[in-house]
C-alpha angles and dihedrals in degrees: 000000000000115000115207118191106213114184113194122214112215115199105199091187098059097080090232112122112252092240090055091050088054091051092047092047093049092049090049089052088049092050094049092048092244087124118043134179112292094028114129117229119223116273121258086250093052091050091047091052096048100034102030094232126136112266088235087062091058092044090052088052093048090049088054092051089047091051088055090051095244099117138018132209118231110197111241093007109061141248117314135195111254100182141006130235090201120130118192093241093052101053124114088250094056125110090240090060090049088052092049091049091052091048090050090052092051090047089051090049092051087057100256115153121225090260091053091052092046090051091048093048092047093048090049092046090051092048094048100042107025098072093047090264091134112122114231091253095042120165127233093198094118088069087071089073090072105037114132101195133092124206140196123189120209139158123242127012 
């Protein structure tokens, strides 16, 4: 079994409920291929210890992910990824990601703060996708710019 250590970053000033941030960060990890089917998510207790959220908050997020068919609880074992959201062109090893990282570096070099970059990325995504301009194989790579989780992959327990 592959164990993925996923550390959620909860931004209490964002106005987004903590459970929703956990859902969003898990989906981003699924889109980027960081989490794959069979991976075990951290327990509610582990998330509480690392993110200082109530275990019930994590359980609520995991129930939402289960309702969407993305994860499944296994009594006595934990919560496991059922399916991925990854697309080949949206992974961290794709040329699009490399282009995005290069653009981020250029933006930082121009003196832009993280919030400035997030605003530009959001504006560009809205312009591209809001009017139905999204290509049939549109990428969600830009969402990587706002992920709040960190991950480590290891084998064994």
